[in-house]
N, C-alpha and C positions, 0 to 999 in steps of 0.2 A: 269775431275773426279771433281764432284760437291761435295762443303762441306758445312754443315750446317751453317747459319749465326749465328752471335752473337745475342744475347739478352741484353735489357737495363734494369736494376733493380735500381728503385729509393734508393738512397742511400746518407749519410751525412758522410764525413771523419773529425773526430773530435779528439782535443787532450784533455784529461784529466788527470789532475796530470801530471806524467812523463810517460804517456803512451799515445798511441794514435791507433784508430780503426775505422773499419767501421761499421755505424749505420744504421740499417732499422728499417722500422716501418713494425710490422709482416702482416698486409694488403697489403704491398707492395711487399711481398715477391711470388715468382711464387707459384702458388697452391699447387706442390707436396712438397715444401718447408715450407709452412705454420704449418706443423707438425713437432715433431722430428723424425730423421731418417735419411737413408742413402743419400738421395736426399739433404736435408738441408746441412748435412757433407760435400757433392761433391761441393755444391755451396760456402760455405765459404771457402774450401781449394783452389778453383778455383778464388776466390775474391783476396784470399792473395796472391796466387801464389805458394801453397804447394802441394804435397812434392817437395822440391827443392832440388836436390843431391849437387848443387852448394852453397847452403846456401846464396842467395843474394837477391832472391824475385824479379828478374829483370822483369819476366811476371805476376806482381801481385801487389797489394795495400799494402802488407806486408813490413816489414824493416828488415826481417831477425834476428830479436831479440825477445826476448820474450815480450819486452814492446811494440811491433809495430805489431806483429801477432795477431790481435783479431778482433773478431766480436761482435757485440750486437744486440738484437732485443728487441725493446721496444712495448708495447700495453697498451690501457687503463686497468686498473687493474681489475683482477677477483675477489680481495679481499676487504672487506669492509674497509672504511675509508683509502684507499691508492689510489693514481692518477694514477700510471703506473707499469706494472710488467716489469721487466728487467732481460733479460737472456743473459748469458755472454758464448761466446766459445772462447776457448784458442786454437789457430790452431798450431799444430806441425810444424816445420820448415822443417825437412827431413824426415817425416813419415807421413804416408796418415791416420791421425785421427784428431779429434776435440776434446778436453778435457772439458767436462762440470762439472767437479766435484767441482769446487769452483767459488768464485768471483773474480772480478778485483777490488779493492778499489780505484785506480786511475781511471778507466773508471767510478766507480758510481757518481764521480763529473759531468762526461760529459752526464751521463745518466739524472741526474736532469735538466741540461741545454737544452739536447735535447728535454725532454718531453714537455719543454714550445715552443721551437723552431717548434717542431712537430704539436702542437695544440692538446696536449694529456691531457692537464690540463685545468678542468672547468675554462672559463674566468672569472668567477664571484669571482675564489680564486687568481686571479693574480692581484697585484696592479698596479696603474698607475706609480708609483716610489715607490721603497720600497724593500724589500725582501719578495719572495715567497717561501715558506716552500712546497717543493716537497715531497710528502709521497710516497716513492718507496718501492716495494715488490720485494726483489731480489730471484729471482723464483729457483736459482742453490741451494741456502742453505737455502732457506723458513725463512728470516729474514729481517725486516724493517730497512731500511735506510732513514734518512731525509736529504734532501740537500737545504740548505738555499741559494736561488740563487737571486743575486742582480737583479732588474728591474728597467728600467728608459724608461720613456713613453711607458709602456705596453711592452718592450721587453726587451730580456735578455742584461744586460749590461757585455760585455766581456772584455772591455779593462779598465785597473786599474793600481795602483803602487804596487801591491802584489807581492812580490818577492818569488818565490819557487824555491829551490836548486835543480838543475837536470833540469831546464826549462830555456832557454835563456832569453826569454822577459818578462816583468812583465804583469799581468792583472788583472783582477778582482777576489777579494777573494771569495771564495765560502767554507761556514763552512758545514761539514759532521758529522752528528750524526749516530753513528753504536749502533743501540738500541739491547740490551740483545745478543750481538754478541757473546756469546759462546753457547756450544753445538749445534753444526752445524747440521742443518737438511738434512741429507743424507740417510734416510731409515736406512737399516742394518749398514750403517757408523756412525749413530749418537751416541753421548756419552756423558760424563761429560766433564767439562771444562780440567780436568786432566783425560784423559782416563785411565791412569794407577792404578789412584788413590794417585800417588805421585807427589811432587813437583820437586823431581829430583829423577832421575833413573839411575842404572848403565846400560847402553845399550851396549850390548855385539855384535861387528861388526865383521865376520869373516874376516882375514886378515888386520884388521885395531887395533883391541883390544878393550876393555872395556871403554867406555866413560862416563863422567857424562853428563846426558842430562834434560833438562825441555821439555816435549812435551805437548803442550796446544792446545786446540781448542777454539779460540778466533778470530774472523775476518776469519781466515783461519788454517787450520791445520799446526804447525809448530812444527820443531824440532830444539831446541836449544843445541849448546854445546860450551865449552869453547874455545875461540882462541887459547890459550897457549897449549891445550890439543891435537891439531892437528898441532902445529907447527907455529902460525900464532900471530900476535900481534893486529889484529882487526885495522890496518890502510892501508890494501892492497888496490889496486884499481883493475880494471878489468883485466888489462894486465897480472898482476901478477898471476891470478887465471886462467882465460880464457885462456892463453897461455901454462898451463901445463895440459895436455891431463890426466896424472897420477893423477894429484890432483883432476881433474872434476870426474874422476872415483871412485876416493875415497870418494868424496862428494857424488855421486849418489848411493855408496854403504851404507854408512852411511843413507841416506835418505830411502832408501828401507826397510832397518832393523827397522828405526823409524816407516815407515808407518806400518810395520807388528806388532811391540809391540804397536802401537796405534789402532790397529783393523780396520785400514782401507783399508787393503788387506787381503786375505786369506792364500796367500802363495806368496814367495819373488817374483816370476815371475809377481805378479799383477803391480808391481813398474812400469813395461815397458809401460803399457796402462794407467798409472795414474801420468803423469808427471807434471802436474800443482799443486797437492797436494800429501803429505804436503809439504810445503817448509823447505829448511834446512838453517840455519842461526848459524853464531859463533859471540860471544860476547868478550869483553874486557873491563877492565877500561880504563877511558880516559887518551891519550896522545897527544902531538902535532902532527898534521899530514897537508899534504898538499893535498887539494882536486883536483879532476881530472881536475877543470875550474883552477887551479894554485892558488886558495884562500886557505889563510892559515886557518886551525881551530885550537884552542888554546883547551888545556885540560880543562881549565876553562869555555870554551863555553858550554861544554857539560857533562851529567851525565855518559854516557858510549858510547863505540863504537859498532856497529852493522855493519855486512856484511851478504846479505842473496842472495842465488842462486835462480833462476827461470827458468824452463825448461832446467836445467842443465847448466846454465852459470850465472857467477857472475852478479848480477842486478847493473846498473850504478848508481841507488840512492837507493829507498825503494819503495817496492810493499806497495800500500795502506794497503791492508789487512794485511800483515805481521806487518806493523807500529801498527794496532789493537792489533796483537798479542804481539810485544813489549811493547805497553802501558800497558797493561794488565798483563802481566807477571812482568812488573816493578813494579806495584802496591801491587803485593804479595809478602811480606816477605819470602826469603827462595830459591825464585826460582833463577836459575843461571842469569838471566837478573837482577832480584833485586839484588843479590851480586855484579853484575858487576858494578852496579850504586851505590854501598856503603851500600845496606841494608835499612832497615827501611821502614816505610810506606810513600806512595807519593801518589798524586792524578794526577800528568803529570811527564814525563819524556822529556828530550832534548837529542837526541842522536846524533851520528855522523856516517854518512853514506859515500859511495865514492864520492859523489857530493857536502857534505856539511852537513848541520844539518835539523833536523825536530824535532818539539814539537807534543806530542800527549798526550791527557789526558785519565785517565779511572776510572771509579767508581766501585771498587771493595770492597766486605766485605764478609765476614765470616759467613754463616748461617748454624745452625745445623750441623757445623762441614765441611761444604763444602763450596768452594770459589765460589762466583757468582760476575758477572760483568754486572752491569746494562745499561752502556753505555760507548761509546769511542767517542772521539770527536777530529778531526784534521780540519786545512784548508788547501784548495787545491786550483787550478783554472782550466777553461776550456775553449775553443774557437772552433769555425768553423773552420775547414781550407779549407773545399770544400765541396760544395753539388750540386745534380745533379742526374745522375745516373753511375752506374758501369756496365761495360760491361765484359760478360761471353760468350765462345761459348755454344751454345744451347745444343750441346751433353754432356757438363760436368753436366748436372743436372741428 
């Protein structure tokens, strides 16, 4: 019996922040995959190795975690005053779908570096040595991100001494600016920074109870609850949460009802096909704890503790877009995040996560009775892990 051969698709495997994914230039995708649709989704699922009932991704490039089941498409920008368009797909591990509803803040770092590696930035804008400010149009959420990428001898400087908790080895620092990160541009899903109009809501969750919640659109839609209200202290590591099936089910229920309250879905069943957004996170005042690497984090080192779930599992560090939400909410007096950090006005926050700590800055201000945020800033790193071609069976398209 004759079986169809594999095809080769030019691709680059990159780490960005505490995530990694498979990067493609739009023009290098098979013709049927150069437009959104089923063919593109099937390609990305086959590249990653999903859906995988074993949750291992043995037959693909994924790593069977939300941090490693990602694909990215870049092209020269269709927008004025931007260098590249960046489109991100979060591939489900055990279900046959790709979630296009949000951005990956960590891979935004790699998007800036890949734009230079792939020749998508005007050479006249690239210094011989210095920093190239890559202007990225984030197509999923219709927002601008600027990645300040270090350059040496006309090439991306990838090695360096910048250390990022959650990443084993140091690398060169890339500063990310998320411009006007609130009011996500998702058509019918677009809304104000606080879609309910409140800094804190009483969120009724059947089977769980009524929880205080801050629901914010900044970086990525996120539902924040107090750790103490759900039986935690904010120092939990992955195994405590991810090894507890009942806890994961409860978090998903809270997330689903938060999505409904935020207007992101029309009925509760919509949450099953929108796993990437919103995120669910819990916050607590600072206490001493030991991170997943064994490094101690002192209460005096941080302003608050945050744990966040992505695609149904506790994240090993912190999603970049969720860090934007944390920084923004921390800057606004009265939110649960701000309260956990001790209250008051602030322009930056240093928070503890399972792998260590992260600092993020945000510029928030009250305008005509509504909160706005003009910019959120954080430092990450990125590097190419492998480049060449990824192979997929031709009948998978």
